[in-house]
N, CA, C and O atoms as a DFTB+ gen file, in Angstrom:
692 C
 N C O
     1  1     -19.679       1.520     -15.894
     2  2     -18.493       1.858     -15.592
     3  2     -16.969       1.330     -16.072
     4  3     -16.932       0.101     -16.120
     5  1     -15.969       1.847     -16.362
     6  2     -14.771       1.506     -16.955
     7  2     -14.356       0.103     -16.027
     8  3     -14.788      -0.352     -14.968
     9  1     -13.518      -0.238     -16.788
    10  2     -12.496      -1.241     -16.034
    11  2     -11.618      -0.611     -14.935
    12  3     -11.130       0.518     -14.879
    13  1     -11.540      -1.816     -13.937
    14  2     -10.349      -0.929     -12.963
    15  2      -9.355      -0.823     -13.845
    16  3      -8.823       0.274     -14.016
    17  1      -8.948      -1.939     -14.543
    18  2      -7.225      -1.938     -15.037
    19  2      -7.265      -0.674     -15.891
    20  3      -6.122      -0.242     -15.738
    21  1      -7.936       0.226     -16.748
    22  2      -8.461       1.087     -17.532
    23  2      -8.401       2.608     -16.597
    24  3      -7.962       3.676     -17.024
    25  1      -8.878       2.395     -15.450
    26  2      -8.714       3.209     -14.611
    27  2      -7.348       3.590     -13.854
    28  3      -6.746       4.663     -13.819
    29  1      -7.042       2.263     -13.220
    30  2      -5.753       2.383     -12.839
    31  2      -4.796       3.079     -13.593
    32  3      -4.236       4.078     -13.142
    33  1      -4.497       2.477     -15.062
    34  2      -3.544       2.977     -16.182
    35  2      -4.400       4.768     -16.459
    36  3      -3.988       5.525     -17.338
    37  1      -5.124       4.993     -15.887
    38  2      -5.281       6.919     -16.137
    39  2      -4.779       7.215     -14.786
    40  3      -3.776       7.927     -14.714
    41  1      -5.403       6.713     -13.541
    42  2      -4.615       7.224     -12.284
    43  2      -3.217       7.375     -11.806
    44  3      -2.493       8.259     -11.347
    45  1      -3.164       6.216     -12.093
    46  2      -1.111       5.929     -11.904
    47  2      -0.396       6.555     -12.393
    48  3       0.617       6.555     -11.695
    49  1      -0.230       7.338     -13.508
    50  2       0.483       8.054     -14.116
    51  2      -0.257       9.786     -13.768
    52  3       0.594      10.675     -13.770
    53  1      -1.148      10.065     -13.599
    54  2      -1.487      11.493     -12.601
    55  2      -0.865      11.201     -11.282
    56  3       0.054      11.897     -10.851
    57  1      -1.268      10.356     -10.744
    58  2      -0.201      10.447      -9.084
    59  2       1.037      10.758      -9.534
    60  3       1.458      11.913      -9.475
    61  1       1.771       9.713     -10.049
    62  2       3.183      10.300     -10.389
    63  2       3.526      11.799     -10.621
    64  3       4.411      12.411     -10.024
    65  1       2.682      12.309     -11.592
    66  2       2.682      13.593     -12.180
    67  2       2.775      14.125     -11.111
    68  3       3.860      14.573     -10.740
    69  1       1.717      14.205     -10.390
    70  2       1.936      15.221      -8.966
    71  2       2.959      15.131      -7.769
    72  3       3.064      15.711      -6.689
    73  1       3.720      14.078      -8.481
    74  2       4.928      14.248      -7.109
    75  2       4.711      13.032      -5.758
    76  3       5.252      13.078      -4.653
    77  1       3.872      12.120      -6.210
    78  2       3.592      10.934      -5.318
    79  2       3.684       9.708      -5.807
    80  3       3.789       9.637      -7.031
    81  1       3.673       8.478      -5.050
    82  2       3.798       7.239      -5.303
    83  2       2.365       6.442      -5.145
    84  3       1.796       6.335      -4.058
    85  1       1.919       5.962      -6.234
    86  2       0.716       5.180      -5.909
    87  2       0.961       3.845      -4.771
    88  3       1.857       3.043      -5.035
    89  1       0.379       3.712      -3.892
    90  2       0.883       2.664      -2.713
    91  2      -0.502       2.210      -3.186
    92  3      -0.321       1.956      -4.377
    93  1      -1.921       1.946      -2.867
    94  2      -3.018       1.202      -3.713
    95  2      -3.947       1.722      -4.316
    96  3      -4.108       2.925      -4.112
    97  1      -4.584       1.246      -4.960
    98  2      -5.667       1.322      -6.134
    99  2      -6.704       0.499      -5.844
   100  3      -6.447      -0.693      -5.674
   101  1      -8.110       0.979      -5.727
   102  2      -9.284       0.208      -5.285
   103  2     -10.358       0.820      -5.734
   104  3     -10.470       2.003      -5.410
   105  1     -11.631       0.095      -6.747
   106  2     -12.699       0.557      -7.218
   107  2     -13.320      -0.220      -6.468
   108  3     -12.857      -1.357      -6.378
   109  1     -14.673       0.145      -5.611
   110  2     -15.118      -0.659      -5.106
   111  2     -16.753       0.031      -5.461
   112  3     -16.887       1.182      -5.875
   113  1     -17.996      -0.977      -5.191
   114  2     -19.092      -0.426      -5.098
   115  2     -19.524      -1.051      -6.713
   116  3     -18.795      -1.765      -7.402
   117  1     -20.788      -0.604      -7.045
   118  2     -21.648      -0.419      -8.384
   119  2     -21.944       0.900      -8.994
   120  3     -22.031       1.948      -8.354
   121  1     -22.082       0.788     -10.168
   122  2     -22.508       1.894     -10.915
   123  2     -23.248       2.745     -10.251
   124  3     -24.175       2.311      -9.567
   125  1     -22.979       4.143     -10.324
   126  2     -23.671       5.211      -9.473
   127  2     -23.222       5.173      -7.813
   128  3     -23.319       6.171      -7.099
   129  1     -22.835       4.163      -7.441
   130  2     -22.642       4.006      -5.838
   131  2     -20.982       3.680      -5.675
   132  3     -20.515       3.156      -4.664
   133  1     -20.172       4.089      -6.860
   134  2     -18.750       3.597      -6.403
   135  2     -17.745       4.329      -5.745
   136  3     -17.805       5.554      -5.845
   137  1     -16.853       3.835      -5.106
   138  2     -15.785       4.633      -4.534
   139  2     -14.559       4.461      -5.147
   140  3     -14.382       3.305      -5.531
   141  1     -13.662       5.223      -5.361
   142  2     -12.651       4.949      -5.868
   143  2     -11.291       5.427      -4.875
   144  3     -10.956       6.565      -4.547
   145  1     -10.703       4.191      -4.563
   146  2      -9.724       4.781      -3.037
   147  2      -8.438       4.740      -3.757
   148  3      -7.986       3.900      -4.534
   149  1      -7.935       5.907      -3.288
   150  2      -6.433       6.150      -3.721
   151  2      -5.557       6.325      -2.460
   152  3      -5.956       7.044      -1.544
   153  1      -4.232       5.608      -2.388
   154  2      -3.742       5.688      -1.107
   155  2      -2.278       5.788      -2.143
   156  3      -1.983       5.254      -3.212
   157  1      -1.425       6.943      -1.039
   158  2      -0.674       7.564      -2.042
   159  2       0.500       8.256      -1.004
   160  3       0.175       8.603       0.132
   161  1       1.615       8.387      -1.409
   162  2       2.790       9.110      -0.447
   163  2       3.827       9.704      -1.190
   164  3       3.979       9.333      -2.354
   165  1       4.490      10.474      -0.763
   166  2       5.596      11.213      -1.511
   167  2       6.726      10.103      -1.347
   168  3       6.710       9.135      -0.586
   169  1       7.809      10.526      -2.343
   170  2       8.796       9.583      -2.683
   171  2       9.571       9.028      -1.227
   172  3      10.098       7.943      -0.981
   173  1       9.369      10.475      -0.241
   174  2      10.059       9.987       1.002
   175  2       9.423       9.479       2.175
   176  3       9.841       9.590       3.327
   177  1       8.568       9.015       1.859
   178  2       7.152       7.739       2.719
   179  2       6.464       8.920       3.238
   180  3       5.824       8.533       4.216
   181  1       6.309      10.000       3.083
   182  2       5.202      10.761       3.880
   183  2       4.335      11.231       3.264
   184  3       4.462      11.470       2.063
   185  1       3.107      11.509       4.020
   186  2       1.920      11.866       3.068
   187  2       1.293      12.441       4.341
   188  3       0.795      11.840       5.294
   189  1       1.474      14.059       4.071
   190  2       0.368      15.089       5.023
   191  2      -1.241      15.241       4.447
   192  3      -1.493      15.074       3.254
   193  1      -1.898      15.454       5.077
   194  2      -3.283      16.078       4.751
   195  2      -3.579      16.951       3.854
   196  3      -4.502      16.752       3.065
   197  1      -2.795      18.121       3.837
   198  2      -2.499      18.918       2.788
   199  2      -2.311      18.070       1.645
   200  3      -2.965      18.201       0.611
   201  1      -1.154      16.938       1.875
   202  2      -0.956      16.596       0.230
   203  2      -2.010      15.549      -0.257
   204  3      -2.181      15.319      -1.454
   205  1      -2.674      14.958       0.695
   206  2      -4.121      14.338       0.195
   207  2      -5.379      14.720      -0.710
   208  3      -6.089      14.133      -1.526
   209  1      -5.270      16.504       0.061
   210  2      -6.136      17.311      -0.835
   211  2      -5.571      17.628      -1.851
   212  3      -6.370      18.097      -2.662
   213  1      -4.412      17.592      -2.252
   214  2      -3.796      18.504      -3.693
   215  2      -3.591      17.671      -4.619
   216  3      -3.224      18.020      -5.741
   217  1      -3.870      16.066      -4.163
   218  2      -3.402      15.081      -4.980
   219  2      -5.352      14.877      -5.167
   220  3      -5.734      14.484      -6.269
   221  1      -6.202      15.100      -4.305
   222  2      -7.231      14.471      -4.943
   223  2      -8.201      15.834      -5.445
   224  3      -9.351      15.647      -5.843
   225  1      -7.626      17.145      -5.380
   226  2      -7.835      17.888      -6.729
   227  2      -7.161      17.971      -7.962
   228  3      -7.568      18.669      -8.891
   229  1      -5.993      17.180      -8.005
   230  2      -5.458      16.822      -9.393
   231  2      -5.760      15.704      -9.703
   232  3      -5.358      15.359     -10.814
   233  1      -6.492      14.776      -8.974
   234  2      -7.118      13.514      -9.406
   235  2      -8.666      13.877     -10.153
   236  3      -9.288      13.352     -11.076
   237  1      -8.901      14.923      -9.343
   238  2     -10.540      15.310      -9.460
   239  2     -10.725      15.907     -11.379
   240  3     -11.688      15.768     -12.133
   241  1      -9.504      16.495     -11.601
   242  2      -9.808      17.147     -12.783
   243  2      -9.336      16.165     -13.588
   244  3     -10.149      15.965     -14.490
   245  1      -8.608      15.626     -13.647
   246  2      -8.057      14.461     -14.792
   247  2      -9.355      13.611     -14.955
   248  3      -9.778      13.515     -16.107
   249  1     -10.191      12.847     -13.752
   250  2     -11.383      11.866     -14.036
   251  2     -12.318      12.466     -14.116
   252  3     -13.382      11.847     -14.123
   253  1     -12.327      13.896     -14.208
   254  2     -13.516      14.717     -14.411
   255  2     -13.531      15.141     -16.042
   256  3     -14.649      15.348     -16.515
   257  1     -12.721      15.241     -16.663
   258  2     -12.079      15.120     -18.293
   259  2     -12.227      13.811     -18.797
   260  3     -12.851      13.489     -19.808
   261  1     -11.600      13.070     -18.011
   262  2     -11.883      12.090     -19.065
   263  2     -13.496      10.859     -18.537
   264  3     -14.000      10.073     -19.339
   265  1     -13.813      10.973     -17.578
   266  2     -15.336      10.627     -17.238
   267  2     -15.258       9.171     -17.210
   268  3     -16.233       8.561     -17.649
   269  1     -14.280       8.527     -16.775
   270  2     -14.112       7.200     -17.066
   271  2     -14.992       6.219     -16.012
   272  3     -14.802       5.008     -15.901
   273  1     -16.165       7.129     -15.132
   274  2     -16.483       5.920     -14.302
   275  2     -18.301       6.558     -14.416
   276  3     -18.580       7.730     -14.162
   277  1     -19.010       5.851     -14.702
   278  2     -20.506       5.919     -15.175
   279  2     -21.065       6.125     -14.212
   280  3     -21.153       5.101     -13.534
   281  1     -21.801       7.505     -13.498
   282  2     -22.380       7.695     -12.973
   283  2     -21.664       8.460     -11.544
   284  3     -20.576       9.035     -11.557
   285  1     -22.673       8.289     -10.187
   286  2     -21.992       9.319      -9.441
   287  2     -20.696       8.577      -8.521
   288  3     -21.061       7.402      -8.504
   289  1     -19.590       8.633      -7.872
   290  2     -18.688       7.926      -7.286
   291  2     -17.627       8.999      -6.721
   292  3     -17.257      10.143      -6.986
   293  1     -17.324       7.883      -5.706
   294  2     -16.829       8.880      -4.317
   295  2     -15.233       8.759      -4.669
   296  3     -14.783       7.823      -5.329
   297  1     -14.513       9.723      -4.196
   298  2     -13.326       9.552      -4.451
   299  2     -12.304       9.638      -3.035
   300  3     -12.337      10.638      -2.318
   301  1     -11.610       8.732      -2.805
   302  2     -10.789       9.119      -1.356
   303  2      -9.558       8.502      -1.761
   304  3      -9.252       7.459      -2.339
   305  1      -8.815       9.707      -1.160
   306  2      -7.521       9.872      -1.240
   307  2      -6.858       9.791       0.009
   308  3      -6.949      10.860       0.611
   309  1      -6.028       8.655       0.812
   310  2      -5.117       9.053       1.888
   311  2      -3.813       9.096       1.717
   312  3      -3.321       9.444       0.644
   313  1      -3.011       8.702       2.894
   314  2      -1.551       8.189       3.369
   315  2      -1.993       6.497       3.539
   316  3      -3.055       5.910       3.747
   317  1      -0.726       6.127       3.354
   318  2      -1.195       4.467       3.819
   319  2      -1.136       4.345       5.490
   320  3      -1.574       3.347       6.063
   321  1      -0.594       5.381       6.143
   322  2      -0.828       5.113       7.560
   323  2       0.646       4.245       7.699
   324  3       1.438       3.964       6.800
   325  1       0.719       3.924       9.179
   326  2       1.973       3.694       9.679
   327  2       1.866       1.953       9.427
   328  3       2.694       1.335       8.758
   329  1       0.704       1.339      10.089
   330  2       0.680       0.023       9.593
   331  2      -0.018      -0.275       8.048
   332  3      -1.098      -0.847       7.903
   333  1       0.635       0.116       7.198
   334  2       0.225       0.227       5.874
   335  2       0.547      -0.875       5.212
   336  3       1.388      -1.699       5.570
   337  1      -0.210      -0.915       4.100
   338  2      -0.189      -2.451       3.191
   339  2       1.073      -2.065       2.453
   340  3       1.627      -0.977       2.298
   341  1       1.377      -3.363       2.022
   342  2       2.812      -4.193       1.208
   343  2       2.290      -4.367      -0.297
   344  3       1.666      -5.401      -0.536
   345  1       2.446      -3.652      -1.102
   346  2       2.030      -3.463      -2.202
   347  2       2.859      -3.719      -3.346
   348  3       2.300      -4.101      -4.374
   349  1       4.065      -3.571      -3.331
   350  2       5.532      -3.468      -4.100
   351  2       5.963      -4.034      -3.678
   352  3       5.913      -4.212      -2.461
   353  1       6.904      -4.878      -4.806
   354  2       8.179      -5.542      -4.177
   355  2       9.038      -4.943      -3.090
   356  3       9.333      -5.659      -2.133
   357  1       9.560      -3.425      -3.158
   358  2      10.662      -2.608      -2.776
   359  2       9.815      -2.591      -1.354
   360  3      10.670      -2.887      -0.519
   361  1       8.902      -2.445      -0.851
   362  2       8.042      -2.091       0.503
   363  2       8.742      -3.406       1.334
   364  3       9.323      -3.260       2.410
   365  1       8.594      -4.633       0.685
   366  2       9.117      -5.525       1.725
   367  2      10.581      -5.820       2.084
   368  3      10.873      -6.760       2.823
   369  1      11.732      -4.783       1.406
   370  2      12.682      -4.926       2.109
   371  2      12.506      -3.891       2.889
   372  3      12.210      -4.017       4.078
   373  1      12.686      -2.635       2.239
   374  2      12.060      -1.269       2.968
   375  2      11.611      -1.899       4.514
   376  3      12.348      -1.774       5.492
   377  1      10.538      -2.460       4.554
   378  2      10.482      -3.075       5.866
   379  2      10.586      -3.799       6.790
   380  3       9.861      -3.958       7.772
   381  1      11.799      -4.405       6.393
   382  2      12.588      -5.036       6.452
   383  2      12.746      -5.831       8.554
   384  3      13.718      -5.176       8.931
   385  1      12.466      -6.439       9.394
   386  2      12.653      -6.205      10.626
   387  2      11.462      -5.947      11.032
   388  3      11.562      -5.818      12.252
   389  1      10.086      -5.752      10.634
   390  2       8.994      -5.386      11.251
   391  2       8.022      -6.473      10.689
   392  3       7.869      -6.824       9.519
   393  1       7.481      -6.859      11.682
   394  2       6.060      -7.636      11.784
   395  2       5.195      -7.648      10.644
   396  3       4.970      -6.492      10.284
   397  1       4.641      -8.481       9.958
   398  2       3.593      -7.848       9.276
   399  2       2.659      -9.471       8.483
   400  3       3.196     -10.505       8.085
   401  1       1.660      -9.232       8.491
   402  2       0.719     -10.296       7.810
   403  2       0.067     -10.352       6.732
   404  3      -0.743      -9.512       6.338
   405  1       0.567     -11.912       5.891
   406  2       0.008     -11.686       4.784
   407  2      -0.839     -12.882       4.289
   408  3      -0.635     -13.946       4.874
   409  1      -1.767     -12.867       3.289
   410  2      -2.631     -13.885       2.540
   411  2      -2.017     -14.345       1.586
   412  3      -1.080     -13.657       1.183
   413  1      -2.182     -15.101       1.176
   414  2      -2.096     -15.850      -0.282
   415  2      -3.136     -16.108      -1.132
   416  3      -4.254     -16.368      -0.687
   417  1      -2.852     -16.059      -2.546
   418  2      -3.757     -16.680      -3.480
   419  2      -4.726     -17.841      -2.703
   420  3      -5.805     -18.159      -2.203
   421  1      -3.338     -18.173      -3.071
   422  2      -3.446     -20.238      -2.648
   423  2      -2.878     -20.813      -2.020
   424  3      -1.662     -20.885      -2.195
   425  1      -3.650     -21.636      -0.776
   426  2      -2.514     -22.226       0.281
   427  2      -1.302     -22.824       0.207
   428  3      -0.812     -23.376      -0.779
   429  1      -0.744     -22.667       1.508
   430  2       0.843     -23.152       1.282
   431  2       0.976     -24.381       2.402
   432  3       0.805     -23.781       3.463
   433  1       1.077     -25.034       2.551
   434  2       1.263     -26.089       3.434
   435  2       0.121     -25.878       4.394
   436  3       0.269     -25.716       5.606
   437  1      -1.050     -25.892       3.744
   438  2      -2.496     -25.494       4.098
   439  2      -2.997     -24.860       4.730
   440  3      -4.110     -25.028       5.229
   441  1      -2.069     -23.730       4.883
   442  2      -2.857     -22.411       5.248
   443  2      -2.287     -21.341       3.964
   444  3      -1.360     -21.451       3.162
   445  1      -3.424     -20.168       4.223
   446  2      -3.326     -18.892       2.978
   447  2      -3.089     -17.859       4.155
   448  3      -2.857     -16.872       3.458
   449  1      -3.003     -17.474       5.257
   450  2      -2.566     -16.438       6.358
   451  2      -1.662     -16.860       7.006
   452  3      -1.565     -17.920       7.623
   453  1      -0.701     -15.722       6.837
   454  2       0.353     -16.017       7.871
   455  2       1.024     -14.838       8.408
   456  3       1.074     -13.846       7.682
   457  1       1.602     -14.791       9.688
   458  2       1.993     -13.401      10.204
   459  2       3.684     -14.128      10.842
   460  3       4.010     -15.280      11.126
   461  1       4.444     -12.807      10.865
   462  2       5.729     -13.263      11.237
   463  2       6.726     -11.764      11.008
   464  3       6.363     -10.620      10.734
   465  1       7.960     -12.276      11.227
   466  2       8.942     -11.195      11.123
   467  2       9.206     -10.721       9.456
   468  3       9.417     -11.712       8.757
   469  1       9.223      -9.916       8.986
   470  2       9.685      -9.611       7.442
   471  2      11.263      -9.733       7.608
   472  3      11.792      -9.258       8.613
   473  1      11.829     -10.212       6.869
   474  2      13.418     -10.702       6.658
   475  2      13.775     -10.136       5.450
   476  3      14.998     -10.157       5.310
   477  1      13.015      -9.498       4.262
   478  2      13.560      -9.099       3.232
   479  2      12.721      -9.651       1.792
   480  3      11.721     -10.357       1.660
   481  1      13.725      -8.907       0.699
   482  2      12.741      -9.685      -0.221
   483  2      14.325     -10.382      -1.091
   484  3      15.337      -9.716      -1.307
   485  1      14.122     -11.875      -1.465
   486  2      15.191     -12.204      -2.526
   487  2      14.503     -12.647      -3.377
   488  3      13.507     -13.350      -3.208
   489  1      15.101     -12.170      -4.697
   490  2      14.398     -12.232      -5.912
   491  2      13.225     -12.027      -6.019
   492  3      13.232     -10.797      -5.995
   493  1      12.441     -12.245      -6.096
   494  2      10.932     -12.231      -6.219
   495  2      10.279     -12.724      -5.159
   496  3       9.066     -12.771      -5.363
   497  1      10.716     -13.224      -3.791
   498  2      10.212     -13.751      -2.889
   499  2      10.176     -13.034      -1.710
   500  3      11.155     -12.388      -1.338
   501  1       9.102     -13.085      -1.060
   502  2       9.338     -12.581       0.089
   503  2       9.600     -13.491       1.334
   504  3       8.882     -14.461       1.577
   505  1      10.781     -13.091       2.194
   506  2      11.424     -14.022       3.499
   507  2      10.807     -13.342       4.491
   508  3      10.573     -12.133       4.519
   509  1      10.454     -14.474       5.616
   510  2       9.790     -14.201       6.484
   511  2       9.745     -15.200       7.686
   512  3       9.195     -16.300       7.638
   513  1      10.351     -14.713       8.698
   514  2      10.257     -15.528      10.124
   515  2       8.539     -16.016      10.457
   516  3       7.798     -15.172      10.961
   517  1       8.179     -16.950      10.242
   518  2       6.658     -16.997      10.825
   519  2       6.849     -18.367      12.299
   520  3       7.558     -19.346      12.065
   521  1       6.301     -18.263      13.388
   522  2       6.471     -18.988      14.457
   523  2       4.822     -19.823      13.951
   524  3       3.769     -19.456      13.429
   525  1       5.488     -21.286      14.553
   526  2       4.407     -22.092      14.492
   527  2       4.650     -23.016      16.007
   528  3       5.383     -22.774      16.966
   529  1       3.674     -24.184      15.738
   530  2       4.017     -25.219      16.864
   531  2       5.512     -26.121      16.510
   532  3       6.094     -26.872      17.293
   533  1       5.701     -25.961      15.837
   534  2       7.482     -26.508      15.328
   535  2       8.849     -25.097      15.462
   536  3      10.004     -25.025      15.041
   537  1       8.017     -24.212      16.213
   538  2       9.040     -23.132      16.146
   539  2       8.962     -22.057      15.166
   540  3       8.074     -21.944      14.321
   541  1       9.960     -21.268      15.337
   542  2      10.144     -20.453      14.002
   543  2      10.768     -20.757      12.648
   544  3      11.901     -21.238      12.626
   545  1      10.248     -20.562      11.752
   546  2      10.586     -21.429      10.249
   547  2      10.411     -20.169       9.207
   548  3       9.357     -19.614       8.897
   549  1      11.720     -19.879       8.763
   550  2      11.782     -18.891       7.694
   551  2      11.192     -19.577       6.418
   552  3      11.489     -20.758       6.234
   553  1      10.439     -18.985       5.585
   554  2       9.592     -19.013       4.557
   555  2       9.497     -18.344       3.631
   556  3       9.359     -17.182       4.011
   557  1       9.492     -18.441       2.317
   558  2       9.032     -17.823       1.246
   559  2       8.030     -18.045       0.704
   560  3       7.326     -19.052       0.626
   561  1       7.936     -16.680       0.159
   562  2       6.291     -16.572      -0.261
   563  2       6.758     -15.752      -1.380
   564  3       7.352     -14.686      -1.218
   565  1       6.411     -16.395      -2.805
   566  2       6.310     -15.708      -4.283
   567  2       5.345     -14.679      -4.189
   568  3       4.142     -14.818      -3.969
   569  1       6.254     -13.184      -4.455
   570  2       5.657     -11.715      -4.547
   571  2       4.287     -11.860      -5.502
   572  3       3.358     -11.057      -5.421
   573  1       4.297     -12.862      -6.304
   574  2       3.208     -12.975      -7.133
   575  2       2.026     -13.844      -6.508
   576  3       0.842     -13.719      -6.820
   577  1       2.403     -14.509      -5.819
   578  2       1.088     -15.530      -4.953
   579  2       0.969     -14.866      -3.553
   580  3       0.855     -15.605      -2.576
   581  1       0.993     -13.180      -3.357
   582  2       0.531     -12.593      -2.348
   583  2      -1.166     -12.017      -2.881
   584  3      -1.343     -11.487      -3.978
   585  1      -2.166     -12.226      -1.979
   586  2      -3.161     -11.799      -2.505
   587  2      -3.599     -10.019      -1.514
   588  3      -4.435      -9.150      -1.761
   589  1      -2.822     -10.121      -0.689
   590  2      -3.011      -9.099       0.638
   591  2      -1.766      -8.975       1.414
   592  3      -1.021      -9.936       1.221
   593  1      -1.339      -8.156       2.174
   594  2      -0.340      -8.060       3.214
   595  2      -0.249      -6.509       3.364
   596  3      -0.505      -5.555       2.630
   597  1       0.359      -6.714       4.994
   598  2       0.628      -5.017       5.442
   599  2       1.167      -5.546       6.801
   600  3       1.118      -6.712       7.195
   601  1       1.749      -4.350       7.513
   602  2       2.415      -4.008       8.400
   603  2       1.444      -4.347       9.637
   604  3       0.266      -4.007       9.531
   605  1       1.928      -5.078      10.942
   606  2       1.033      -5.021      12.141
   607  2       1.747      -4.193      12.686
   608  3       2.964      -4.099      12.844
   609  1       0.653      -3.422      13.043
   610  2       1.009      -2.229      14.350
   611  2       1.422      -2.602      15.440
   612  3       0.712      -3.303      16.160
   613  1       2.854      -2.156      15.860
   614  2       3.612      -2.572      16.722
   615  2       4.329      -1.397      17.652
   616  3       4.472      -0.324      17.066
   617  1       4.680      -1.443      18.683
   618  2       5.351      -0.570      19.174
   619  2       6.888       0.058      18.512
   620  3       7.181       1.224      18.249
   621  1       7.596      -1.032      18.387
   622  2       8.722      -0.741      17.255
   623  2       8.392       0.415      15.936
   624  3       8.921       1.493      15.665
   625  1       7.303      -0.336      15.300
   626  2       6.736       0.343      14.180
   627  2       6.555       2.140      14.108
   628  3       7.040       3.057      13.446
   629  1       5.398       1.956      15.388
   630  2       5.314       3.896      16.153
   631  2       6.358       4.212      16.260
   632  3       6.709       5.005      15.387
   633  1       7.296       3.879      17.170
   634  2       8.918       4.385      17.460
   635  2       9.404       4.868      16.298
   636  3       9.503       6.085      16.146
   637  1       9.794       3.941      15.268
   638  2      10.067       4.060      14.402
   639  2      10.139       5.463      13.320
   640  3      10.970       6.178      12.760
   641  1       8.204       5.243      13.513
   642  2       7.616       6.045      12.517
   643  2       7.874       7.476      13.164
   644  3       8.240       8.397      12.435
   645  1       7.681       7.674      14.574
   646  2       8.257       8.738      15.260
   647  2       9.272       9.681      15.217
   648  3       9.368      10.905      15.310
   649  1      10.156       8.523      15.009
   650  2      11.865       8.880      15.078
   651  2      11.923       9.419      13.594
   652  3      12.472      10.490      13.333
   653  1      11.450       8.786      12.832
   654  2      11.582       9.241      10.895
   655  2      11.150      10.479      10.932
   656  3      11.814      11.375      10.410
   657  1       9.702      10.777      11.697
   658  2       8.940      12.032      11.232
   659  2      10.022      13.199      12.018
   660  3      10.077      14.311      11.493
   661  1      10.736      12.980      13.066
   662  2      10.957      14.096      13.845
   663  2      12.490      14.387      13.187
   664  3      12.976      15.502      13.381
   665  1      13.186      13.469      12.475
   666  2      14.319      13.762      12.110
   667  2      13.679      14.447      10.732
   668  3      14.215      15.522      10.461
   669  1      12.560      13.996       9.746
   670  2      12.301      14.991       8.604
   671  2      11.978      16.223       8.873
   672  3      12.234      17.012       7.964
   673  1      11.439      16.715       9.935
   674  2      11.266      17.943      10.478
   675  2      12.331      18.831      11.055
   676  3      12.017      20.011      11.211
   677  1      13.526      18.457      11.393
   678  2      14.430      18.758      11.632
   679  2      15.193      19.259      10.400
   680  3      15.801      20.329      10.368
   681  1      15.114      18.483       9.502
   682  2      15.771      18.593       7.987
   683  2      14.943      20.009       7.459
   684  3      15.441      20.660       6.541
   685  1      13.898      20.362       7.971
   686  2      12.828      21.641       7.046
   687  2      13.527      22.856       8.314
   688  3      12.940      23.932       8.202
   689  1      14.348      22.869       9.160
   690  2      14.278      24.138      10.157
   691  2      15.538      24.683       9.555
   692  3      16.010      25.743       9.965
């Protein structure tokens, strides 16, 4: 099986060529039973089922021609969803004001996992208000130290998503 880096270098431009933004790329499993997960969205943040199907067909053609994965594999194309992963620096600015969970590569103050309110991005640091025994503390996490991060599903996030979807639907009328 080709390396994940080589595979991502093939997939990422193909996703952009199809008019989408790559949110997350994951290659899991062993040769012959691998799963390639692609999470993408349109530049406006939307991703419909038809978009997933179109992107899947587009990527399938490219992957078939390049044949970068030995043996059989499954291609999964999906939207990031409401409680989406935060993978790019601009995601932290875009979703400021929402709750998020993040896990660091190495401990900070004896912890690797944090949950709190996203404040935004300062240079390459993710700023977050985190509640603890001592009250709310504003912490800064170097972006390159974040192993995994995602939004927390809250009523506010759902309402904002519904409002955004409704506004975009009216734009098309």
